[in-house]
FILUM-282935 format. One record per atom (N, C-alpha, C): residue number from 1; chain; atom name; x, y, z. Coordinates in nm, 4 decimals, padded with zeros to 6 digits. Each point is the difference from the previous one (the first is absolute). Layout:
BEGIN
R   num   chaine   atome         xx         yy         zz
R   NUM        A      CA          X          Y          Z
...
***
This chain:
BEGIN
R   num   chaine   atome         xx         yy         zz
R     1        A       N    06.3656    20.0705    09.7825
R     1        A      CA   -00.0457    00.0402    00.1300
R     1        A       C   -00.0360    00.1492   -00.0047
R     2        A       N   -00.1026    00.0374    00.0734
R     2        A      CA   -00.0444    00.1395    00.0077
R     2        A       C    00.0987    00.0828    00.0777
R     3        A       N    00.0455    00.1151   -00.0574
R     3        A      CA    00.0935    00.0860    00.0766
R     3        A       C   -00.0712    00.0657    00.1154
R     4        A       N    00.0698    00.0073    00.1127
R     4        A      CA   -00.0514    00.0609    00.1211
R     4        A       C    00.1002    00.1060    00.0430
R     5        A       N   -00.0544    00.1095    00.0551
R     5        A      CA    00.0854    00.1080    00.0509
R     5        A       C   -00.0609    00.0583    00.1259
R     6        A       N    00.0800    00.0798    00.0690
R     6        A      CA   -00.0482    00.0749    00.1131
R     6        A       C   -00.1036    00.1031   -00.0494
R     7        A       N   -00.1074    00.0153    00.0755
R     7        A      CA   -00.0983    00.0986   -00.0339
R     7        A       C    00.0495    00.1411    00.0230
R     8        A       N   -00.0552    00.0951   -00.0767
R     8        A      CA    00.0309    00.1431    00.0121
R     8        A       C   -00.1271    00.0735    00.0319
R     9        A       N    00.0145    00.1245    00.0440
R     9        A      CA   -00.1184    00.0845    00.0302
R     9        A       C   -00.0943    00.0062   -00.1193
R    10        A       N    00.0542    00.0066   -00.1199
R    10        A      CA   -00.0814    00.0085   -00.1207
R    10        A       C   -00.0842   -00.1223   -00.0235
R    11        A       N    00.0233   -00.1095    00.0713
R    11        A      CA   -00.0762   -00.1243   -00.0155
R    11        A       C   -00.1313    00.0016    00.0794
R    12        A       N   -00.0192    00.1001    00.0861
R    12        A      CA   -00.1200    00.0010    00.0859
R    12        A       C   -00.1314   -00.0183   -00.0817
R    13        A       N   -00.0177    00.0742   -00.1122
R    13        A      CA   -00.1237   -00.0250   -00.0770
R    13        A       C   -00.0157   -00.1423   -00.0458
R    14        A       N    00.1089   -00.0648   -00.0332
R    14        A      CA   -00.0052   -00.1426   -00.0403
R    14        A       C   -00.0413   -00.0903    00.1137
R    15        A       N    00.0484    00.0294    00.1223
R    15        A      CA   -00.0433   -00.0767    00.1178
R    15        A       C   -00.1500    00.0168    00.0184
R    16        A       N   -00.0509    00.1235   -00.0160
R    16        A      CA   -00.1417    00.0219    00.0200
R    16        A       C   -00.0823   -00.0681   -00.1091
R    17        A       N    00.0513   -00.0064   -00.1213
R    17        A      CA   -00.0712   -00.0716   -00.1085
R    17        A       C   -00.0071   -00.1502    00.0326
R    18        A       N    00.1097   -00.0578    00.0507
R    18        A      CA   -00.0014   -00.1375    00.0379
R    18        A       C   -00.0972   -00.0225    00.1167
R    19        A       N   -00.0008    00.0912    00.0975
R    19        A      CA   -00.0898   -00.0121    00.1124
R    19        A       C   -00.1458    00.0032   -00.0460
R    20        A       N   -00.0302    00.0821   -00.0988
R    20        A      CA   -00.1386    00.0084   -00.0488
R    20        A       C   -00.0475   -00.1343   -00.0565
R    21        A       N    00.0918   -00.0762   -00.0560
R    21        A      CA   -00.0365   -00.1301   -00.0591
R    21        A       C   -00.0364   -00.1019    00.1070
R    22        A       N    00.0463    00.0148    00.1229
R    22        A      CA   -00.0199   -00.1022    00.1019
R    22        A       C   -00.0819    00.0444    00.1209
R    23        A       N   -00.0529    00.1214   -00.0075
R    23        A      CA   -00.0827    00.0452    00.1147
R    23        A       C   -00.1177   -00.0864    00.0278
R    24        A       N   -00.0526   -00.0658   -00.1011
R    24        A      CA   -00.1164   -00.0880    00.0248
R    24        A       C    00.0379   -00.1172    00.0903
R    25        A       N    00.1298   -00.0342    00.0100
R    25        A      CA    00.0443   -00.1056    00.0895
R    25        A       C    00.0490    00.0525    00.1333
R    26        A       N    00.0593    00.1178   -00.0020
R    26        A      CA    00.0703    00.0502    00.1183
R    26        A       C   -00.0674    00.1149    00.0713
R    27        A       N   -00.0997    00.0589   -00.0617
R    27        A      CA   -00.0609    00.1204    00.0572
R    27        A       C    00.0642    00.1230   -00.0559
R    28        A       N   -00.0516    00.1170    00.0337
R    28        A      CA    00.0470    00.1264   -00.0561
R    28        A       C    00.1483    00.0252    00.0276
R    29        A       N    00.0681    00.0405   -00.1044
R    29        A      CA    00.1398    00.0403    00.0139
R    29        A       C    00.0303    00.1305   -00.0779
R    30        A       N   -00.0549    00.0123   -00.1146
R    30        A      CA    00.0349    00.1163   -00.0894
R    30        A       C   -00.0247    00.1333    00.0696
R    31        A       N   -00.1136    00.0105    00.0696
R    31        A      CA   -00.0340    00.1282    00.0680
R    31        A       C    00.0393   -00.0013    00.1473
R    32        A       N    00.0738   -00.1037    00.0425
R    32        A      CA    00.0413   -00.0105    00.1413
R    32        A       C    00.1381    00.0686    00.0154
R    33        A       N    00.0023    00.1126    00.0729
R    33        A      CA    00.1291    00.0690    00.0188
R    33        A       C    00.1038   -00.0908    00.0690
R    34        A       N   -00.0470   -00.0947    00.0822
R    34        A      CA    00.0934   -00.0910    00.0677
R    34        A       C    00.0734   -00.0887   -00.0972
R    35        A       N   -00.0706   -00.0470   -00.1041
R    35        A      CA    00.0628   -00.0846   -00.0979
R    35        A       C    00.1018    00.0830   -00.0772
R    36        A       N   -00.0370    00.1171   -00.0433
R    36        A      CA    00.0918    00.0846   -00.0765
R    36        A       C    00.1222    00.0307    00.0845
R    37        A       N   -00.0160    00.0297    00.1254
R    37        A      CA    00.1117    00.0297    00.0860
R    37        A       C    00.0901   -00.1236    00.0196
R    38        A       N   -00.0617   -00.1172    00.0126
R    38        A      CA    00.0805   -00.1218    00.0119
R    38        A       C    00.0837   -00.0237   -00.1247
R    39        A       N   -00.0553    00.0248   -00.1156
R    39        A      CA    00.0771   -00.0130   -00.1247
R    39        A       C    00.1146    00.1006    00.0001
R    40        A       N   -00.0326    00.1247    00.0328
R    40        A      CA    00.1081    00.1042    00.0027
R    40        A       C    00.1119   -00.0347    00.0984
R    41        A       N   -00.0369   -00.0503    00.1196
R    41        A      CA    00.1011   -00.0347    00.0987
R    41        A       C    00.0870   -00.1158   -00.0553
R    42        A       N   -00.0641   -00.1014   -00.0635
R    42        A      CA    00.0766   -00.1119   -00.0499
R    42        A       C    00.0947    00.0439   -00.1133
R    43        A       N   -00.0476    00.0899   -00.0858
R    43        A      CA    00.0845    00.0530   -00.1074
R    43        A       C    00.1221    00.0725    00.0654
R    44        A       N   -00.0298    00.0868    00.1009
R    44        A      CA    00.1066    00.0735    00.0666
R    44        A       C    00.1015   -00.0890    00.0684
R    45        A       N   -00.0434   -00.1115    00.0555
R    45        A      CA    00.0874   -00.0933    00.0723
R    45        A       C    00.0737   -00.0927   -00.0995
R    46        A       N   -00.0423   -00.0007   -00.1242
R    46        A      CA    00.0620   -00.0893   -00.0996
R    46        A       C   -00.0486   -00.1430    00.0150
R    47        A       N   -00.1238   -00.0202    00.0464
R    47        A      CA   -00.0564   -00.1332    00.0155
R    47        A       C   -00.1232   -00.0211   -00.0838
R    48        A       N   -00.0169    00.0811   -00.1034
R    48        A      CA   -00.1063   -00.0149   -00.0952
R    48        A       C    00.0616   -00.0375   -00.1338
R    49        A       N   -00.0568   -00.1024   -00.0620
R    49        A      CA    00.0515   -00.0473   -00.1317
R    49        A       C   -00.1128    00.0073   -00.1037
R    50        A       N    00.0389    00.0179   -00.1255
R    50        A      CA   -00.0964   -00.0028   -00.1097
R    50        A       C    00.0562   -00.0804   -00.1164
R    51        A       N   -00.0961   -00.0552   -00.0745
R    51        A      CA    00.0313   -00.0631   -00.1293
R    51        A       C   -00.0752    00.0869   -00.1046
R    52        A       N    00.0755    00.0453   -00.0986
R    52        A      CA   -00.0541    00.0978   -00.0951
R    52        A       C    00.0036   -00.0551   -00.1420
R    53        A       N   -00.1113    00.0185   -00.0703
R    53        A      CA   -00.0076   -00.0374   -00.1418
R    53        A       C    00.0798    00.0961   -00.0833
R    54        A       N    00.0293   -00.0361   -00.1220
R    54        A      CA    00.0711    00.0863   -00.0931
R    54        A       C   -00.0771    00.1308   -00.0247
R    55        A       N   -00.1340   -00.0084    00.0148
R    55        A      CA   -00.0847    00.1163   -00.0193
R    55        A       C    00.0090    00.1000    00.1126
R    56        A       N    00.0632   -00.0401    00.1111
R    56        A      CA    00.0069    00.0868    00.1180
R    56        A       C   -00.0997   -00.0337    00.1061
R    57        A       N   -00.1057   -00.0752   -00.0353
R    57        A      CA   -00.1020   -00.0419    00.0987
R    57        A       C    00.0623   -00.0991    00.0990
R    58        A       N   -00.0440    00.0065    00.1254
R    58        A      CA    00.0443   -00.0983    00.0976
R    58        A       C   -00.0764   -00.1301   -00.0210
R    59        A       N    00.0724   -00.1097   -00.0013
R    59        A      CA   -00.0592   -00.1325   -00.0124
R    59        A       C   -00.0240   -00.0569    00.1393
R    60        A       N    00.0762    00.0472    00.0977
R    60        A      CA   -00.0166   -00.0458    00.1375
R    60        A       C    00.0829    00.0817    00.0930
R    61        A       N   -00.0290   -00.0148    00.1296
R    61        A      CA    00.0721    00.0745    00.1030
R    61        A       C    00.0018   -00.0789    00.1287
R    62        A       N    00.1020    00.0262    00.0844
R    62        A      CA    00.0144   -00.0710    00.1263
R    62        A       C    00.0488    00.0978    00.1050
R    63        A       N   -00.0587   -00.0062    00.1168
R    63        A      CA    00.0491    00.0732    00.1201
R    63        A       C    00.0550   -00.1024    00.0950
R    64        A       N    00.1250    00.0184    00.0451
R    64        A      CA    00.0683   -00.0974    00.0813
R    64        A       C    00.0387    00.0658    00.1328
R    65        A       N    00.0151   -00.0747    00.1037
R    65        A      CA    00.0403    00.0541    00.1271
R    65        A       C    00.0391   -00.1044    00.1019
R    66        A       N   -00.0034    00.0417    00.1255
R    66        A      CA    00.0305   -00.0885    00.1115
R    66        A       C    00.1378    00.0338    00.0578
R    67        A       N    00.0369   -00.0787    00.0995
R    67        A      CA    00.1304    00.0166    00.0651
R    67        A       C    00.0689   -00.1362   -00.0060
R    68        A       N    00.1127   -00.0115   -00.0670
R    68        A      CA    00.0694   -00.1288   -00.0103
R    68        A       C    00.0188   -00.0635    00.1384
R    69        A       N   -00.0253   -00.1285    00.0103
R    69        A      CA   -00.0198   -00.0963   -00.1063
R    69        A       C   -00.1485   -00.0223   -00.0394
R    70        A       N   -00.0900    00.0868    00.0520
R    70        A      CA   -00.1419   -00.0121   -00.0348
R    70        A       C   -00.0358    00.1042   -00.1045
R    71        A       N   -00.0441   -00.0444   -00.1148
R    71        A      CA   -00.0307    00.0902   -00.1096
R    71        A       C   -00.1490   -00.0144   -00.0362
R    72        A       N   -00.0530    00.1033   -00.0658
R    72        A      CA   -00.1419   -00.0013   -00.0382
R    72        A       C   -00.0182    00.0538   -00.1419
R    73        A       N   -00.0800   -00.0705   -00.0756
R    73        A      CA   -00.0523    00.0503   -00.1247
R    73        A       C   -00.1277    00.0767    00.0394
R    74        A       N    00.0071    00.1336    00.0003
R    74        A      CA   -00.1144    00.0783    00.0429
R    74        A       C   -00.1093    00.0093   -00.1111
R    75        A       N    00.0447   -00.0025   -00.1236
R    75        A      CA   -00.0936    00.0169   -00.1135
R    75        A       C    00.0666   -00.0480   -00.1259
R    76        A       N   -00.0652   -00.0863   -00.0722
R    76        A      CA    00.0536   -00.0499   -00.1273
R    76        A       C   -00.1199   -00.0097   -00.0964
R    77        A       N    00.0036    00.0792   -00.1057
R    77        A      CA   -00.1085   -00.0024   -00.0960
R    77        A       C    00.0556   -00.0021   -00.1423
R    78        A       N   -00.0657   -00.0781   -00.0840
R    78        A      CA    00.0382   -00.0095   -00.1420
R    78        A       C   -00.1260    00.0351   -00.0760
R    79        A       N    00.0129    00.0868   -00.1004
R    79        A      CA   -00.1129    00.0396   -00.0807
R    79        A       C   -00.0622   -00.1245   -00.0657
R    80        A       N   -00.1311    00.0029   -00.0146
R    80        A      CA   -00.0726   -00.1191   -00.0504
R    80        A       C    00.0596   -00.0488   -00.1319
R    81        A       N    00.0348    00.0910   -00.0889
R    81        A      CA    00.0473   -00.0432   -00.1327
R    81        A       C    00.1361   -00.0674    00.0054
R    82        A       N    00.0737    00.0143    00.1099
R    82        A      CA    00.1318   -00.0604    00.0095
R    82        A       C    00.0053   -00.1200    00.0950
R    83        A       N   -00.1118   -00.0332    00.0644
R    83        A      CA    00.0013   -00.1124    00.0919
R    83        A       C    00.0278   -00.1298   -00.0731
R    84        A       N    00.0783   -00.0826    00.0668
R    84        A      CA    00.0385   -00.1268   -00.0598
R    84        A       C    00.1219    00.0073   -00.0900
R    85        A       N    00.0553    00.1221   -00.0161
R    85        A      CA    00.1129    00.0184   -00.0878
R    85        A       C    00.1350    00.0134    00.0698
R    86        A       N    00.0063   -00.0267    00.1286
R    86        A      CA    00.1267    00.0018    00.0743
R    86        A       C    00.0309    00.1332    00.0652
R    87        A       N   -00.0895    00.0978   -00.0060
R    87        A      CA    00.0262    00.1328    00.0582
R    87        A       C    00.0065   -00.0124    00.1525
R    88        A       N   -00.0986   -00.0652    00.0608
R    88        A      CA    00.0013   -00.0131    00.1465
R    88        A       C    00.1224   -00.0758    00.0485
R    89        A       N    00.0341   -00.1067   -00.0731
R    89        A      CA    00.1188   -00.0803    00.0337
R    89        A       C    00.1269    00.0876   -00.0063
R    90        A       N    00.0099    00.0809   -00.1037
R    90        A      CA    00.1187    00.0863   -00.0176
R    90        A       C    00.0067    00.1027    00.1134
R    91        A       N   -00.1136    00.0603    00.0330
R    91        A      CA   -00.0007    00.0986    00.1118
R    91        A       C    00.0459   -00.0636    00.1306
R    92        A       N   -00.0566   -00.1168    00.0290
R    92        A      CA    00.0348   -00.0656    00.1276
R    92        A       C    00.1473   -00.0471   -00.0022
R    93        A       N    00.0443   -00.0544   -00.1110
R    93        A      CA    00.1409   -00.0431   -00.0056
R    93        A       C    00.0956    00.1165    00.0176
R    94        A       N   -00.0343    00.1141   -00.0607
R    94        A      CA    00.0878    00.1171    00.0163
R    94        A       C   -00.0007    00.0454    00.1459
R    95        A       N   -00.1191    00.0000    00.0645
R    95        A      CA   -00.0065    00.0433    00.1407
R    95        A       C    00.0827   -00.0928    00.0881
R    96        A       N   -00.0104   -00.1272   -00.0205
R    96        A      CA    00.0780   -00.0947    00.0818
R    96        A       C    00.1482    00.0191   -00.0224
R    97        A       N    00.0454    00.0147   -00.1229
R    97        A      CA    00.1424    00.0204   -00.0295
R    97        A       C    00.0498    00.1290    00.0556
R    98        A       N   -00.0840    00.1038   -00.0072
R    98        A      CA    00.0429    00.1361    00.0411
R    98        A       C   -00.0053    00.0196    00.1523
R    99        A       N   -00.0999   -00.0570    00.0671
R    99        A      CA   -00.0257    00.0374    00.1393
R    99        A       C    00.0217   -00.1125    00.1048
R   100        A       N    00.0103   -00.1258   -00.0431
R   100        A      CA   -00.0021   -00.1109    00.0971
R   100        A       C    00.1321   -00.0716   -00.0006
R   101        A       N    00.0501   -00.0234    00.1212
R   101        A      CA    00.1192   -00.0822    00.0207
R   101        A       C   -00.0361   -00.1134    00.0948
R   102        A       N    00.0149   -00.1265   -00.0434
R   102        A      CA   -00.0366   -00.1114    00.0874
R   102        A       C    00.0932   -00.0072    00.1190
R   103        A       N   -00.0421   -00.0554    00.1107
R   103        A      CA   -00.1338   -00.0567    00.0202
R   103        A       C   -00.1025    00.1085    00.0173
R   104        A       N   -00.1174   -00.0223   -00.0548
R   104        A      CA   -00.1040    00.1018    00.0016
R   104        A       C   -00.1377   -00.0633   -00.0215
R   105        A       N   -00.1010    00.0738    00.0364
R   105        A      CA   -00.1382   -00.0397   -00.0258
R   105        A       C   -00.0691    00.1153   -00.0734
R   106        A       N   -00.0759   -00.0346   -00.1001
R   106        A      CA   -00.0761    00.1010   -00.0772
R   106        A       C   -00.1477   -00.0332    00.0186
R   107        A       N   -00.0770    00.0986    00.0386
R   107        A      CA   -00.1459   -00.0191    00.0161
R   107        A       C   -00.0790    00.0867   -00.0924
R   108        A       N   -00.1144   -00.0472   -00.0425
R   108        A      CA   -00.0941    00.0804   -00.0745
R   108        A       C   -00.1383   -00.0401    00.0505
R   109        A       N   -00.0859    00.0993    00.0062
R   109        A      CA   -00.1400   -00.0273    00.0316
R   109        A       C   -00.0794   -00.0010   -00.1287
R   110        A       N   -00.0710   -00.1073   -00.0256
R   110        A      CA   -00.0785   -00.0100   -00.1193
R   110        A       C   -00.1408   -00.0514    00.0358
R   111        A       N   -00.0786   -00.0245   -00.1010
R   111        A      CA   -00.1361   -00.0442    00.0225
R   111        A       C   -00.0094   -00.1302    00.0762
R   112        A       N   -00.1008   -00.0097    00.0864
R   112        A      CA   -00.0329   -00.1255    00.0627
R   112        A       C   -00.0590   -00.0947   -00.1024
R   113        A       N   -00.0060   -00.1303    00.0300
R   113        A      CA   -00.0456   -00.0979   -00.0980
R   113        A       C   -00.1436    00.0201   -00.0437
R   114        A       N   -00.0816    00.0667    00.0822
R   114        A      CA   -00.1413    00.0179   -00.0344
R   114        A       C   -00.0296    00.1369   -00.0658
R   115        A       N    00.0999    00.0818   -00.0196
R   115        A      CA   -00.0145    00.1301   -00.0561
R   115        A       C   -00.0256   -00.0121   -00.1504
R   116        A       N   -00.0896    00.0815   -00.0537
R   116        A      CA   -00.0321   -00.0094   -00.1427
R   116        A       C    00.1212    00.0309   -00.0878
R   117        A       N    00.0948    00.0807    00.0474
R   117        A      CA    00.1198    00.0311   -00.0767
R   117        A       C    00.1040   -00.1090    00.0030
R   118        A       N   -00.0142   -00.0993    00.0904
R   118        A      CA    00.1036   -00.1039    00.0159
R   118        A       C    00.0268   -00.0727   -00.1310
R   119        A       N   -00.1082   -00.0401   -00.0664
R   119        A      CA    00.0173   -00.0729   -00.1263
R   119        A       C    00.0148    00.0950   -00.1179
R   120        A       N   -00.0849    00.1034   -00.0066
R   120        A      CA    00.0018    00.0881   -00.1178
R   120        A       C    00.1285    00.0791   -00.0147
R   121        A       N    00.0630    00.0332    00.1108
R   121        A      CA    00.1246    00.0781   -00.0070
R   121        A       C    00.1188   -00.0940   -00.0247
R   122        A       N   -00.0098   -00.1240    00.0435
R   122        A      CA    00.1110   -00.0940   -00.0119
R   122        A       C    00.1089    00.0235    00.1058
R   123        A       N   -00.0232    00.0873    00.0965
R   123        A      CA    00.1024    00.0389    00.0961
R   123        A       C    00.0485   -00.1202    00.0827
R   124        A       N   -00.0936   -00.0760    00.0542
R   124        A      CA    00.0470   -00.1112    00.0857
R   124        A       C    00.0850   -00.0993   -00.0814
R   125        A       N   -00.0423   -00.0358   -00.1164
R   125        A      CA    00.0744   -00.0935   -00.0846
R   125        A       C    00.1359    00.0605   -00.0400
R   126        A       N    00.0029    00.1297   -00.0252
R   126        A      CA    00.1223    00.0714   -00.0347
R   126        A       C    00.1043   -00.0184    00.1102
R   127        A       N   -00.0405    00.0344    00.1256
R   127        A      CA    00.0935   -00.0081    00.1122
R   127        A       C    00.0417   -00.1441    00.0252
R   128        A       N   -00.0928   -00.0948   -00.0124
R   128        A      CA    00.0355   -00.1391    00.0215
R   128        A       C    00.1037   -00.0500   -00.1029
R   129        A       N   -00.0136    00.0476   -00.1279
R   129        A      CA    00.0990   -00.0380   -00.1013
R   129        A       C    00.1392    00.0547    00.0319
R   130        A       N    00.0038    00.1062    00.0802
R   130        A      CA    00.1283    00.0611    00.0381
R   130        A       C    00.0459   -00.0388    00.1379
R   131        A       N   -00.0463   -00.1179    00.0438
R   131        A      CA    00.0439   -00.0616    00.1271
R   131        A       C   -00.0491    00.0691    00.1247
R   132        A       N   -00.1050    00.0808   -00.0086
R   132        A      CA   -00.0644    00.0475    00.1206
R   132        A       C   -00.0996   -00.1025    00.0502
R   133        A       N   -00.0173   -00.0113    00.1288
R   133        A      CA   -00.0952   -00.0952    00.0521
R   133        A       C   -00.1090    00.0754    00.0793
R   134        A       N   -00.1214   -00.0476   -00.0073
R   134        A      CA   -00.1092    00.0630    00.0749
R   134        A       C    00.0319   -00.0128    00.1509
R   135        A       N   -00.0231    00.1087    00.0730
R   135        A      CA    00.0219   -00.0006    00.1426
R   135        A       C   -00.1313    00.0426    00.0702
R   136        A       N    00.0101    00.0795    00.1043
R   136        A      CA   -00.1167    00.0328    00.0802
R   136        A       C   -00.0928    00.1006   -00.0718
R   137        A       N   -00.1290   -00.0103    00.0304
R   137        A      CA   -00.0923    00.1053   -00.0465
R   137        A       C    00.0333    00.1319    00.0683
R   138        A       N   -00.0421    00.1086   -00.0573
R   138        A      CA    00.0224    00.1307    00.0592
R   138        A       C   -00.1251    00.0846   -00.0152
R   139        A       N    00.0063    00.1253    00.0395
R   139        A      CA   -00.1160    00.0874   -00.0029
R   139        A       C   -00.0585    00.0111   -00.1407
R   140        A       N   -00.1312    00.0107   -00.0076
R   140        A      CA   -00.0658    00.0189   -00.1307
R   140        A       C    00.0488    00.1297   -00.0699
R   141        A       N   -00.0112    00.0016   -00.1287
R   141        A      CA    00.0355    00.1193   -00.0763
R   141        A       C   -00.1022    00.1111    00.0173
R   142        A       N    00.0253    00.1174   -00.0515
R   142        A      CA   -00.0908    00.1127    00.0180
R   142        A       C   -00.1347   -00.0211   -00.0623
R   143        A       N   -00.0086   -00.0926   -00.1001
R   143        A      CA   -00.1257   -00.0269   -00.0643
R   143        A       C   -00.0746   -00.1121    00.0750
R   144        A       N    00.0620   -00.0537    00.1093
R   144        A      CA   -00.0644   -00.1007    00.0834
R   144        A       C    00.0378   -00.1421   -00.0333
R   145        A       N    00.0752   -00.0237   -00.1073
R   145        A      CA    00.0395   -00.1340   -00.0404
R   145        A       C    00.1085   -00.0577    00.0854
R   146        A       N    00.0050   -00.1349    00.0037
R   146        A      CA    00.1009   -00.0698    00.0818
R   146        A       C    00.1396    00.0176   -00.0584
R   147        A       N    00.0972   -00.0073    00.0906
R   147        A      CA    00.1424    00.0127   -00.0395
R   147        A       C    00.0769   -00.1080    00.0717
R   148        A       N    00.1152   -00.0381   -00.0615
R   148        A      CA    00.0870   -00.0993    00.0565
R   148        A       C    00.1479    00.0391   -00.0255
R   149        A       N    00.0819   -00.0291    00.1002
R   149        A      CA    00.1438    00.0233   -00.0147
R   149        A       C    00.0578   -00.1156   -00.0826
R   150        A       N    00.0896    00.0344   -00.0924
R   150        A      CA    00.0810   -00.0999   -00.0706
R   150        A       C    00.1458    00.0318    00.0391
R   151        A       N    00.0798   -00.1019    00.0199
R   151        A      CA    00.1361    00.0189    00.0459
R   151        A       C    00.0972   -00.0865   -00.0811
R   152        A       N    00.1139    00.0565   -00.0247
R   152        A      CA    00.1114   -00.0744   -00.0613
R   152        A       C    00.1222    00.0196    00.0875
R   153        A       N    00.0669   -00.1107    00.0305
R   153        A      CA    00.1198    00.0048    00.0839
R   153        A       C    00.1197   -00.0319   -00.0854
R   154        A       N    00.1016    00.0850    00.0060
R   154        A      CA    00.1267   -00.0198   -00.0707
R   154        A       C    00.1072   -00.0329    00.1009
R   155        A       N    00.0608   -00.1174   -00.0140
R   155        A      CA    00.0998   -00.0424    00.0976
R   155        A       C    00.1383    00.0543   -00.0369
***
């Protein structure tokens, strides 16, 4: 299993490198001061997680939040070279073990079924394999693509 740890301030460049890989799906992040500030706030609150390769590069990152019993995966990205290798699963499992006490609900907003990133990213299938179910549509992403809430309930 991929080791996961709490993110540190020194991980910010790694978060930006991950963001650069997925901007074509999510819209601009690397040059968005709001994204950088959100990462810094999550690191400061202790709600940002990273999976790091032996080389020191980040394989993936997760920003978590919400108010129990309602939790949110704000951002979960795995570098393209590590997708399908259990990194996303490890990040999410660590977040649930670290931050969630049942009964609880965890929500994530991901691509709508008609979004070009829905199949190519594998995000919808990833969440469904982890017992999230598709729920209501939500506001489009900054690039204009459809989005949908996925939810997992822990009893």
